[in-house]
N, C-alpha and C positions, 0 to 999 in steps of 0.2 A: 485506476486514477479516476476520482473525481475532479473535475474542473469547475473550481469555483468562478463563475463571472457573473455579474447581476450588472446588465446594463438598464438603468434607470432613467427617463425622459419624466422631467414632471411639467405639465400644461394646465397653464391659470389663464381662463377668459373671464374678462370684466362684463358680463352680460349684462345689457341695459333692462331696467323692470320697469313697469308701469307706475313704481313706487317712489319715482323721482320727483321729489320737493323742488320745483324751479325756483322758488322762492328764499333765497337763503340756502344756509347748509342744512344738506338733507340729514335726518336722524334715522333711516332706513337702515337696518344689519340685517336682512333678510339671508340665508342659505337655502337653495333651493337644490343644488345637484352639486355633487363634486367627484370625480371619476378619476380611477387610479390606470396608466397601463397594467398592471399587474393583476387588474379584478377580471373575476367572472362576469358575462353579463347578467345586469339585474341588482343594482344594489338596493339598500333598503334605506330609505330617509323617514325618520320619526320626527316630524317638525317640531311638534309640542312638546316632544322631551327632547330636541336639539342634540339629536344622536344619528349618526350614521354608521351603517354597518356594512362593511367590505369583505365580501370572501375574495381571496384570493386565487388565481390560476395555480393548479400543482404545478409544485417546482420542477425542473428538468433534472435530468439525473446528474447533470453539473452542481447544482447548488445545494449546498447544506441545508440552505433555509431561506426566505425573505430576508434580509435585513435590513432592506432600504426599497421605498416606494415611489413613485413617481406620478405628480400630479397631470393626468392629460386632459382636464377641462373641469373647469369651475364656472357654477351661476349664483351670483349674489348681487344684493341691491347694489345700483348704481352708484359708484363714488364710493364706496366702500372698500376697505382694506383687509386683507386679509393675513393674520400674524401667527405664531405658535407662542404656545402660552410657557413662560418660564416659571413661574410660581407651582409649588406643589399643591394638588388637589388630593384632599384626604376623603372626600366624598363628593358624587356628585349628584346636585338636586334632582330632584323629581317634577317640581312645580316652576311655572315660569317667573313668578317673584323671586323666589330664592333664588333662581339661575341668573336675573337681573343683579341681586345683591350679590351675590358671590363675583360676580363679572368684575365690579366696580373693585374690588376689592385685589386682584390678580393683576402682577405682573407679566406681561407680554413681548414679545421681542419687538424692536424697532423694524428689524427688517422685515418687508414685505414679501410674501411669497408671490412668486411670479412664475411664469412659464420657465420650465426647465428647474425649478426648484425641485430639492431630493430631500426625503424625510426618513429619518431613521425610525425604523419600530423598535420599542422600547420591549421589553420584557413581558409587561402586562399587557402588549398587543393593543394599547389605549394611546392614544395621542389627542391632545387638548390644543385646541385652534379658537383664535379670537376673531371674529368679525366685527370691523370696528367703522362705523358710519362715520360720514364726513362731518360731524359735527364733534366727533372723538365719542361718542354712546357705543360701549360695547356688547358685544353677544357672544356668552360663553358654548361653543359645542364639541361635543364628545365624537369621535371616530373611532370604531372598534375594528380592528381587523381579526379575520378569521382565515387562519390557517392551517391546512392540512396536517395532522402528525406534530405540531407543536401547540404544547399543553401553555398557556398564559400564566405568568407569575402571578400569584395570589395578592399581590400586593397592588391593588387597583390604582394607587396615587402615581402620577406622571410629575417628574422635574424636569428641569432643562437640560440635566445631564442625559436623560432618557429622551425627552421630548425635542430633539433637535435636528437641523438640517445638515446632512451629509455634505463636506467640503469638497473632497473626491470619490469618485465610482469606485477608485481602487481600495477606498480605508474602510469599506464596508466589507470586502470580499475577505477577510480572514476566516480561515477553516474552523470550525468546531467541532469536538468529540464529543458524544454525547457520555464516555466513559470518565471525561475527567471529573475531577474532585469536587464537590460544589466549594470549596473553599478558595477555589482558585478560579481567576479570571480568565480571559482570551487571551490576555498576555504572560499567563503562567506565573503571575504574583498571587498572593495571598490575598484573595477580597478584602477591602480597605472594609473594617466594619465601622457602621455609620454611628456617630454622635448623637444622630437626633432624639430629640425625647418631647416633642410637643404631646398635648393633650387637647382633643376637640369633643365636646359633647352637645346634645340637643335637647330640648323638653318639648313635650307638647304645649302648647298655647302660650309660648314664653314671647315676650316684647323685643328682645335684643341680648344677644353676646358679647361683652367687651372682655377683650384681654387686657389688665391691668398689672403689668409686671408679671408676676407670678400667682395672678389671681384669675380666674373667670368667673365674672360677675354678671350674672342671669337676671334679668328684670323682666317681671311678670307683669301684667295689667292689673290698673286699680281692682283692689276686691279677691284677688285669687286668694286661693286658701293653700297655704304651700303644703300641707299636711296631705294632698291628696294630689298634689302634682305628679306626674311620670315621665320617665327617659323616656327619649323617643330614640335616641342611637348615640354612638360615642366611637372614635377611633384615637389611635395615637401613631405617631410616626413612622416610617417603614419596617422595621422588625422588631420597634421597642415594646416593652412591656410594661402592666401597669398594676400598682398593688393599693386598695383592693379591686378589682376590676367594677366599673361601673353600674354593670346591670345586675351587681349581686347588692347593692347599696338600698335600704328599704327606709332608711330616712334622710331627707336633705335639708329639711327647714334651719338646721342649725348650723348648717355647712360642712362640707366632708374635704378633709388634705387625702392627697394621694401622692405616691412615688412611681415616678416613670423611669425604667431603667432602659439606656438605650443599648443596641445591639453591644456597643462595644464594654459596656459594662459600668459606665457612667450614669449618673441619677442625677432628676431633677425633683422638687416638689411642688406642688401644685395645690392649689386651694378653690375649692368652687364655692361660691359666696351665691346665696339665692335673696333677691329682695324681691317686693312688691311696689309698685311705684306710687308715689301720692299725688295728689289731687292737680297737682303744679309740677308736671314731670314732663320733660323731654324725652319720648320713647325712641323716636329717631329723626335724624334730618341729612338732608342730602342736597348736594349742589351740581350744577352743570359742569362738566369738565372735570369733575374731583378724579384724582389720582388712586383713591384708595376710601374705604368707607369711613365715617366720620367715629371720631374717639369721644363718647358722652361717659362724663363722671358726674354721676347723681349726687356724691359725696361732697364735691365742691362745686356743683352747678356749674359745670363748663362744660362747653362743646369746640372741639378742633377740627376743624377741617383741613384736609389735605390735598394740595394743588399742586397742579404740573409746574407752574413756574411763578418767581416773585411778583411779575406784572398782573400775574391774575387774582393776584390778592385784592388789586385795586378796585375793581368793579365783580362781584361776586352775584352769581344768579342762584336763589336757593328755590330746586324745582320741587320739593317737599319735605314737609314738617308734620311728625305723627307725636301729639301731646296725650296725656291721660283724657279718659273719654269726657267729652263735654269742655276743656278746658280752650283756652284762646291765647294769642301771643301777639308781641307788639314788633315783631323783628322785622324789617324791612328786607323784601324778598326778591327786589331785583334794583341792580345796581348797588350793592352793599360793599363799603372799602372797608376791606380787614386788615389795613397796613398797619392798625392797631387794633387789640380786642374792643368789641362792641357791647355793649350790655342791652339786654331786652326782659322784658315782664314776662311771664306766663300765670295768667290768672284763671281760677279753678272756676268749674261750672258754677259754683255758689254765687260768684261775681265779687267775692267777697277774700278767698285765699287767693294770695298772692307769692310769688317767687322771683328773685333776682336772678338770672342767668347772664354769662358771658361767654359771647362766643371769639373764636379767635381762629387762624390760618395758620399753616406754616407749608414750607416746600416740601413734596414728598418725595424722599431718595431711595431708590430701590438698592438692596447691599449688591454690591460689586467690588470685585478685585481690579483697580485699574491698571497697576504695575506691579511687579516684583523683580527683581535680579538677585542672585547667587554666584557664588564660586569667588574667584582671586582676580577675575578679569570685569566681575560685576556683570556677568550676562543677564540680559532683561529676557524675561519669560516671554515667550509668544504667547497669548491670551485669544482663545476662541470665547466668546461671550456667550455662544449660542448653546456650545456642547459642554461649557464649564472645561474646558481642558487647557491645561497649562504646559509648554515644551519649552525646555531650556536645553540649545544647541552647544553644547560644551567645546572645549578643547580637549584632546588626548592629552595633548601634552601639557596643558597648565592644569587641568583638575581630573588626572586619570581615577582617583577614586570616588566615584560619585555617592558613595555611601555615606560621605561626610562634606557636604555643599553649605557654606555659611550663608545665610539669607542676609544680603548686603543692605536691603531696602526693601520697602512694601508701602503700597501706596492703596488705602480703600475709598469707597465714598464717601460722603461727610457724614458722621456720625454713627459708620458702620466699624463693626469689631471683628477680629477671628481670635479664636483661643489656642489653635492646634499649632500656630508656628510664631514666632516672634522675630524681628530683624535684630540679629548680632549672634543669633543660635546656628547651630549644623543642623541637618538631619539628611537621613536616607534618603537621598532623591533618584535613587538606581530602581526603587518600585516607588510604583505611585502613591503620592501623599494626598489624602482627601482634607481637605478644608472645609469649614462652613463660614462665610460670612455672613453677620446678622445687620441689620439695622436697626435702627430707635424703636421700632415697632414690633421687633421681633421677627421678622419676616427673615428668611434666610435663602440663600444661593450657595450650592454645593461645587467647589472646584478640585480637579485631580490633577496634582503635580508630579511631573516626571521629567528625568534628564536623560541624555544621551550623546552619543558621539559619532562619528565614522571612525572604522578605523583607519589609521594610516596610511598611506599609499596606497588604498583601495581605487583610486584614479588611475592609477599605471601611469603617471602624467610625469613624476618626477625620479628621474635614472640617478644611480650613484656607482662608483667603481665597484667590481667586486676583489676578492682577495687577490685576484692574478691581474688587476689592473683594467679590466673591462669594464665600460659602463654600460652594466647587465644588471643591476641588482636595484633594489627596490627596498628603500628602509623598512624595518619590521616584518618583511618577507624573507623568504630563503627558498632554494632549490634543491630538490632531492638527488641533483645530479653534479653538484659542485666538485670538481678535481681539477687537478691540471690539465687532464686531457680534452681539449677542446671538443672531441666529438662526443662527448658524453654531455656536455652544455647546452641543454636545450632551451634555456631562458634567454629568447631574442626577441627584438622589437622590428617594425617597419620604419620606414622611414622621417615619421615625424613623431618617433619615440613615446608612442601613445598605447602601442598593444602588448601585451603578451601574447608572444608564441609560443606553445609548448607541444613538441614533437616525437612521437614515440622512437626510438632508435635502436640498432644493433649495436650496443656498446663495446663489443667485443674486439681487443686490439691482441694480436698475435695471441688469441685463445684466451685470453685475460678479460673476463667482464661476464656480463649480462646483457639481456635486453631489459634498456630503460624508457619506463615512460616520462614523457613530457610531464611539467608539474610546477605548480607557485602555492610555497605553502606560509601559514602563518606557523612557524615552528624554525626550530634549529636545526640544521644537518649536521651528522655526524660530530656533535660537540664532544664525542670523547678521544675523536682524532683517530679513529679506526684505519689502519692501512688498505692499500687498495687490494693486495693479495688477501687481507682478512676479510673484506667485506666479502667475497665469495664463499664464506661460512656462514652468512646470513642467509635464510631462506627466508625470513619475510624482512622484506627492504624497511618496513615501517620500523621494526627494532634499533636502526641506524638513526631515527630522528625523533629529536623530543618536541611531540607536538604541544602547540599552544604557548600564548603568551598572555602577559596580565590586558585586563578588560570586565569592566564593570557595569555595562549596560544590558537590558532586558528588551531588546528590540520586537517586533510582531513579525516583520517579514525581513527576506533579503533579497535580492535583486541582482543577477549577474547578466549583463550583457555581454552575449558572447555569440562565437562561430566554430562548428565543426565537422571536420570531414573524417569521419570513421574508418573509411574503409571495412566497415565489418565491425571493428571493434566498439566499446562503450566508453563514454567519460563519464568522471565524476565530479561533481559539484556540490560539497558541502560545509554547514558550518555547525561546529558544536559550542554550546556554551556550557562552561562548568565550573563549579565550585571545588576549590581544592583545602584540604586541610592542612598542608604544607604551607606553610607562608616564609621561611627562609628558602635565599637563594632565588625568590621571586617562583618560588614554587614548580620550581622546575626539575622535571620528570625524571632526569638523570641523576637526581639527590633524592630519590624518594625511597622512603624507607617501609618497612613490612607494615606501619601503623598508618602510614598515609592513604587517605584515602581521595580518590578524584569523582565528584558525582556530577553524573548528568542532568543539569537541570532543563536543556533545551538543545531540541536538534533539528536540522531542516537539510535533506538529502535529495538529491537527483542523480539520475544513473541512467542513461539510456544510450542508444546508437545514433540519435539525432538530437537536435536543441528544438525538436517539435514535439515531443512524445509528453504528452499527457497523464501516462500511467501511474507514474509516483505519487503515493499518497499527500505528499507536502507541497503538491504543484498547486499554486493559486490562479497561475493567466500564463501563458507564453504570447508576446506579444511582436511585432517589427521594433527593434531599437532603432536609435537615431542613426548609426552608421549603417549604411547598405551591405545588407547580406548578414546582418547580425539579429539575434533574437535576445528579447528581455525576457529571463523566466525569473517569475515571482515565485517565490519559495515562503509556505508559514511556519514560521517556528512552532514545532509541538513541545509545549512545557511538559516535562514530566515522562512517562515513558512513549516510546514512540508508536505512532498508528502500526496496523497491520500491513504487511506488504512494504512498510519500507526499506530500503535497499541496505540500511543499516545493519539489519540481521544477518547478511550476506559477509559484513566484515568482521574484523579482529579486535572490534572497538571494546565486547565485552569480554575477552579471552584473558584467564588471570595466568595464561602460562606462557613460558618464551621458547622459542625456537632456538634460541642462541642463549646459554644463561649470561653472557656478558650484555646480552642486548638493554635498550631501555624499555621499561615497564609505562605503557600508554594505556592502560585501560582505565574504563570509567565502570562507574556501578548506575544503575538506574535508581529512580524513585518514583513515589506516586505522588510525595508532597513537594513541587518544586518551591512553593511560596516559602517553604521554612529555608532554604539557600540561597545568599546572597551568589550572584554570577562574580567570577573571579577572574577564569581565563576565557579566553577563544581560541580555537582550532579552526583553520579555514584550510581547503584541500581543493585545487582546480588539477584535473590530470586526466591526460589524453587518453590514457589507458586505464579503466577501473581495477584492474587485477594487476598493476604494474609494482606494486610491493611484492608480488610474486614471482615477477619478470616475465608475466603474461602479457600478451596482446598484440598488434597489428604493426606491425615499422611501416613508418609514415602516418599513420592516424595524428592529426593535428589538430589541437583546440586553439580559438586565439579569444583573449578575455580584454575585452574593452575597459571595463568597470566594473565594482561590486558597492553596493550602496543596502545600507541598513536602514529600515524603516521602523522607526516607533509609533 
């Protein structure tokens, strides 16, 4: 068994540098070094390229891969801060001017990276960070990780969903299987296909490129011959495609129309318009503390600055203005009040030609999902802005079927919009729903929305009376030894009634009965009311049980807090997630027909003589639980076919034949496409003797369970 455990500690030192400006706020944003706990000695820092290459140590056998890293130390300019970049980067520039220009357009996390911060490694193995000077000036850096035996994703771009800080060390430890279909994610869902359909390109010698709605307006300096311009580079969002391909276009002068097709099949039309600057044109302009690059529209002779807040409009400092060769302007550069638009004049080099321009400012608002509620109780989603993950902790009682949850309310940042969902409509939140929030400038942020719940009674703290009047049951669960014979009733509790005690016993009385494993089940025991004498004719006790109850979640992990004294026996702890074709009678197997199919969507199985063994392939970690003497066993759900070596292959789960023709058929079939099936049922088994269904085991073997938790 591979034991997946990543222990990461990020340490971030703000080293004092000689570049500190003691007069006013420092503009320095230098990155000298950054080190990670998992790196080999000798990192590579390319200061001119703003690039750091980190080679990680060879992973131990207990790790599937490095999925997150820990900063151990960092040396940056005094008073500067380090942040994760949230915007998607299609291409990382190679010259310093382009780097500075791009840095001003990107959104980055408000949260500062500090000692103990943890960074998740995206599929591209590239992370982007921003060093922000005391005066707010940003510097963009690329950190590239080299991981043995792991090929980076071909998509270089990183966005907030990848470039994210992990909240909890355990969340990054899910098991991955290289044999999984590329169409499924680590949660077993079909990968949500991106709807992004952006287009980006650049030309040799261009002065600037502006995005005006669906038009890419490329400006060239005065005197440029558009018949001789050359495309320098181009790219599209994610896995989108473009027709025609820009590098196959031979004539650009009159403008070219493109169709970009996103991964999900949706399309967008783009027009690339090339123009040459006049003698009185503003080619570029920037202001101190601007939130993103200015928008220049030569058609209306307007300049729009994007500032961080409303107060910044009252006193703007223009730090750079580029005009056509030889031209001049009369714009006030310091203390410029842009509470309302300001006019200025650009005069050509001949001193005679003039043009009136208008400059204005507005507050830049990045795209953001601020709140969202779903379901009958208007459950508020927990939004992690850094990772873009949104989770709804639903009620099993109120919103059992997660496949149709109504969005009750949704708020976005000012001016933002989203197309994939809308308030008042219902969606399948059992699987991850990917949405893209766009602001007025066309910038986007992707969020992944999913709902889930805990199976009822899985804390084992609320007990009810059983069929015989004993306070010995938990709603939603059953016990495979229910009968009037108290000796076979192995479900017991300790004094505080918060522990399930399952003890294997010799259940024979007067020669009637067999060995009985202690157990606790999400199932229905003996729904056909087979008599005690008839039970002896069932060579597989599982055929007396109708396994599984309705459930629609897709968790990533399950945890059991347990203690075990096996006396040489083995315990079983497992969860099966199924899709059942039968919908009548709650899909119960006792009513199953020959054409009814139970498809196993996911499984997680533990079988061992102790609760410390890491041999089974679904084990992620085993740690001390909160209750003394108990262990927390975390298992990763394997969506699709189980991993080789799983105890599931030693069970009768896939057997299509019954040992007793009157028995209940509980078998499931495997699938290579778990994302194609909704989860409709869950079966859970906790047993003190793994082979109890065959009436084999050790008398006295005892399993205690304090709690079961599902983690999404």
